[in-house]
N, C-alpha and C positions, 0 to 999 in steps of 0.2 A: 287089732289085727286087720279088720276090714278097711280101716283108714289107710294102712300101709299098702294093702293090695290095690285099692282104688287109685291111690296116688301113683303107684308104679305103673298101672295100666295107662293112666292119663299121661304120665311122663314118657312112656314108651311110644304112645301114639304121636305125641307132639315131636319127639325126636325123629321118629320115622318120617313124619310129614316134612320136617325141616331137611333131613338128609336126602329124602326123595327129590326135593327141588334141585339140590346140587347134582344129584345123580342123573336126572332126566335132561337137564340142560347140557351136562357133559356129554351124554350119549347123543344128544341132538347135534352137537358140533363135532362128533367123531373123535372125542377125547377118550383115551383109554381109562377105564375105571378098574382099579385092582381089587378094591374091597368095599363092601357096604355092610356095616355092622352097627348093632345097637348095643350100647354099654362099652365099658373099658375093662382092662385087666384080663384075668384068665379066661380062656375060651370055654363056653358051655357046649356049643356045637357050631359047626360051619359046614357049608356045602358049596360046590362049584358046579352049576348046571352044565350039561353038555349040549352042544348044538345039534341040528338035525342030522349031521353026518357022524355023530357020536364023538366028536372032538371036544375035549375039555374046554370050557369057556374061560374067559380072562378075568371075570369078576367073582370073587369069593364072598358069599353072603354068610352072616353069622350073628350069634348072640353071645355076648360076653357077660361075665359075672357081675361087675359093678354097674348098676342100672342108671347112674346119674350122668348120662351122656350118650354119645354115639358118633360115628364118623363115616364119611365116604373118602376112601383113599384114591384121589384123582392124580393120575400120572402127571408130574410136573408141577403140582401145587407147591411142593417144597423142592425147588430146582436142584438137580445134581448133574453129574456128568452124563448119565444115561438119558435123562430127559431133555438135555440141551443139545448134545451132539451124538447121541446113541442111535442105534439102528431104527428104533421106533419113535425117534424124537419128533417126527411130524405129527404124531398123535398126542403130543404133550400139551398141557394147558399153556405152558410158557411160549409155545410157538403159535398160539392162536391170536387173532386180532384182539385189541384192547377191549372193544365192546363185547366180544364174546367172552373174554375173561371176566368182565364185570357181571355179565348175566349169569355165568356159572357160579361165581362167588356170591351173588345176591339171590340165587335160586331158592335157598332155604328160607330167607326172609320173605320172599314173594309167596312161597307156598304156605308159610305160617299165617300170613295175612289172608290169603285165599281160603285157607281152612277155617279161620274165624268167620269169614263171610258166609261160607257154606253152613256152618253151625247156626249162625244167626238166621239164615234163610229157613233152615229146618225148624228152628224154634218158633219163628214168627208165623210160619205157614201151618204148623201142626198144633199151635197153641202154647202160650207162654204167660207166666205171671209177670205183670208189668205195673209200674206206677201210673195211676190215672193221669196225674199232671204231666208226666213226661211224654205221654202218647195221646194227648187230648184230641188231636186231629183225627184219630182213628176211633173216636167214641162209639161210632156205629158198630164196631166189631167187639165191644166190651161185653162181658158177662160176669156175674158173680163178684160184684164190687164189695170190698170188705176192708176193715182196718187191721193192718198187720203190724206186729212189733218187729222192727228191723234191727234193733240193738238194745242190749240190756247192760247197764253199767255194773261193773264188778262190785260186789259187796253192797249194792244199793238195796233199798227195801224190796224192789221188784225182784232182784236176783235172790234175795233171802226167801221170798215167797214162792220161788220156783219158776218164775216166768222166763221164757227163752225166746231167742230170735225165731221168727216164723209162727209164733202163736197168734191167733186171730181173736181180737177182742170183740165180744158180742154184746148185744143189749144197749148199744150206744148209737146215736144218729150220726155223729161226726167226731173227728179228732178234736175239734174246738170244744165240743161238749165234754169230752174226757179231760182235756186240759183245764177247763173251767172248774170241773168237779174236784180235780186235784188241787188247784191253786186256791180254792175257797174252803178247803177242808179244815184249815187251822190245826192240822196235826191230828185230826180225828180219823180213825180207820175208815176206809172206803171199800165198798165191795167191787171186785173185778171179776167179770165173767169172761171166759175165754175158751177157745177150742184148740186142740192140738191133735193132728192126724185124725180129725173127725170125732174126737172124744171131748165132751164138755167138762169144764172144771170151774169151780168157784173158789175164790180166796178173798181175804181182806188184807189190805196193805195200809200202813200208817205212813203218809207222806212226811218228808223231812225238809228242812230249810237250808241245809248245808250242801245240797247238791247243785242247785241253781240259786245265785245271789238274790235275796229278797223275795224268793218264791218258794212255795211248797212243791215238791217233786218226788217221784218214786224211782227215777232213774231209767226211763225207757225212751226210745225214739220210735215214732210211729209213722206209717205212711198209708195212704189210700191205695190199695192195689186191686187189680182186676185180672181176669183171664182174658187174653186177647188172641184171636186167631185171624190172620190176614190172608186174603187171596194170594195165590202163589206169586204172581208178578209184582204185586204190592210188597210181598215179603222180600223179593229179590231187591227191589229198590230200597226198602227200609233197612234190609240187612246190610247193604252197601253203605248207606248213610250212617248207620249205627257203628259199623266197622271204622269209618272215617272219624267219627266222634271219639271213639275209644283210642284210636291212634293219636289223635290230637291231645287227648287228656294224658295219655302215657308219656308222650314227648314233653308236654308241659311239666308233668311231675318230675321226670328225670332231669330236665333242664334246671328246675328249681332246686333239686337235691344237689346237683353238681355245683350250682352257684353257691349254695350254702357251704359246700366243702371248701371252695376257694376263699370264702369269707371267714372260714374257721368256726362255724357254729352249726354244722350238719349233725343231725340226730341219727347216729348209726343204729340205734336200737329199733328204728323203724324198718330196717332192712330184714327181710326174711330169707332164710336159706331153704334147703330141701325139707328140713323138719317143720319149719313154719308154714311152708306152702302145703305140705302134707296135711297139716291141721286144718287149713282153709278148705282144701279139697275134701277132706273127711266131713267137715261141717256141711259143705254144699251137698255131698252125697246123702247125708242124713235127711236133708230137707227135700230131696227128690231129684229125679233125673234132669228136670228143667234147670235147676240151680247148678247141678254138676256140669251140664253142658255150657251154661253161661260162664262159669268160672274157668272152664277149659278154654273157651274162646278168648277170654281176657288174658289168660296165661300165654296163649299162643301169640297174641299181639305183643305182650311184654317181651316174649322171647325174640320176636322179630326185631323190635326196636333196640333191645340190648345188643343183639348181634350186629347192628349197624353202627354201633359206637366205634370210632376209629382207634381201637386199642389193639396192639399186637396179639395175634392168634385168633381174634374174633374176625368174622367176615368183613366187618367194617374196616379193620386194620389192613387186611389183605387188599381190599378195594382201594384203600388210601395209597398203598404202594403202587398199584396199577395206575392210578391217577398221576402220581409223581413221575412214573416212567413215561407217561404220555406227555407230560410237560417238558421233561429234560431230554426226551427222545433217545433214551438209551436205557438198558436194563440196569436195575440196582444189583450190585454183586450178590450172588446167591448165598454166599456164606453169611453176609450181613443180614439178609432177610430171614434166613433160617434161624440164626442166633437170636434175633429180635423176637421172632414168633415163639421160640422155645422159652425165652425169658418171660414173655407175656403169658404163655400157657402156665408156666410155673407159678406166676403171681396170681393168676385166676384160681388155680387149685388151692393155693395158700388162703386166698380170700374165702373160698368155699368152706375150707376147714374152719376158719375163724368164725364165719357166720353160722355154720352148723353148730359149733360149740356154744355160741351165744343163744341159739335157738333151744338147745338142750337145757342150758342153764335156766332160761325163762320158763321152759316146760316144767322143770322140777320146782321152781319157785311158785 
């Protein structure tokens, strides 16, 4: 239950940030915004604030029942008669300059990236658990260096002994020492001392040879980790650099996946929907607030990049239409764009259902 609650909070925050980007850019350019809502489906509650003169405002704010999404209803985003030639058409998105349209449509992406940057700044300036190798240039700000288990192979000797990601191995000088002890064990049980949430444990594990070819192993991945706290302005710089690195890695990963799709050998089992992401968020929350914020920043970056894909109904698809209109110097027929976006949205919903079903099946397996 805690996993679901934490996931819904994280999702709501990320959706709010994304839609806030669209909303603020629309308001900045004087575009009418009819609604700003989190979630889809039946309305839980909604309100329309009044201005200083007591007149009812133009934007309805609300929360809907289905939490997997949200939207800002921008006047003219889906062109119709009212937004093209109506009384208030001058406040329509369709009547704004192309660069203003692009900024409004990309506002959610920009805010998701900015939000990730802000999270990284907060983490680096207030203290974060990091890999010693990855941040070696900041060694002067390190403390509490330790060997942490970062992954445990399912059904491995380590998993059967109860080891989990986040456990800290104690009583060893280095990862190399641990690896040497395991590889020279010849299948004889070895003692493992570790800590979990400040509590010490001892166990014995028998290494096996069928995990890593020609070597004895117990099925764990380890890393030298440290507590790192950077000065604020250093954190601002490193937060921006780390955000750029994560953006690059995300783009590279998505490019590789789509390349595999066109080549016919993509592994769709690697895709996670809401259920799979909820599991990851839940695991991060159990490890602590630092890990939860790190995974939230990463999801925010993924949300930004995915929304830039030039697919109908996504921000990238709408921006693509604006670019085409700039090239051909005339508007694409509204009926065509609305139909394409509707089909795109339907396909995205279908994909979400399929991926969610696969997540549930994997969960029960």
